[in-house]
C-alpha positions, 0 to 999 in steps of 0.5 A, spaced: 215 225 159 217 229 166 214 225 172 214 232 177 214 239 176 220 243 172 224 247 177 223 254 178 229 259 178 229 267 180 236 268 177 238 267 170 245 265 171 242 259 175 237 257 170 243 257 164 247 253 169 241 248 170 240 248 162 247 246 161 248 241 166 242 237 163 245 237 156 239 241 154 240 241 147 236 247 143 234 251 148 227 255 147 226 261 151 218 263 152 216 269 156 210 272 159 205 274 165 201 268 164 195 271 168 191 268 168 193 262 165 189 260 159 188 255 153 191 260 148 198 260 153 198 253 153 198 253 145 203 258 145 208 254 150 206 247 146 208 250 139 214 254 142 217 247 145 216 244 138 222 249 136 227 246 140 229 240 146 228 244 152 223 250 154 225 255 159 219 260 161 221 267 163 215 269 167 214 276 169 214 277 177 208 281 180 211 287 180 213 287 173 206 284 171 203 290 175 207 295 171 205 292 164 198 290 165 196 295 170 193 296 177 189 290 179 194 285 176 196 280 176 190 276 179 194 270 180 200 271 184 207 269 182 208 263 186 202 260 183 203 262 176 210 259 176 207 253 179 202 252 174 207 253 169 212 248 172 207 243 172 206 243 164 209 237 160 211 242 155 215 246 160 222 244 162 224 250 167 221 257 169 225 263 171 221 269 175 224 276 172 222 283 174 224 287 168 219 289 163 223 285 157 227 279 157 233 282 153 238 281 159 235 274 160 237 273 152 244 275 153 245 271 159 241 264 157 243 265 149 238 260 147 237 258 140 230 260 139 226 266 143 218 264 142 213 270 142 206 269 141 201 271 135 200 278 138 207 280 136 210 280 129 218 278 128 218 286 127 214 288 133 218 283 138 221 288 143 227 284 144 228 283 136 234 287 136 238 284 142 236 277 139 239 278 132 245 281 135 246 275 139 244 270 133 238 268 137 232 266 132 225 269 134 219 265 132 212 267 133 208 261 136 201 259 138 195 260 134 191 266 132 190 271 139 183 269 140 184 269 148 186 275 152 187 275 159 185 282 160 178 280 157 178 273 162 179 278 168 174 283 166 169 277 165 171 274 172 170 281 175 163 283 172 160 276 172 156 274 179 160 268 182 166 270 178 165 265 172 169 266 166 168 261 160 174 261 155 
């Protein structure tokens, strides 16, 4: 078990070199906005980690999260989201990125596994063709999608005091 936070990278080559220097073994790449981080994300990341020896989480930066989620998002900035992810015991490294998909990251990192949440199927993963071309196994991880960040954010914005139970 890790005693301190996982490293946070902004460059895929540096993240790749870090995993290699650690003798990471079977690397799993998970990705998302994680805004705000909730129990469904934790279950997804724990399940993703179970598919390998090293979990690297690619985190959409603020600009790409805004493009994907719309105005008013993210509600939690990239630095805080990265630090929260890095503090999780399942996470071995975090990589901030600005694209809408992780296709280019898959090409650089060449992980053994690309894990996506249960809101996808193997056929609907945006990077499925790239993963197949690169020999990367795609897995669907986590429990059924019962927690949606957009619903949590909507409840926070509509509830006096901003409380959102999940």
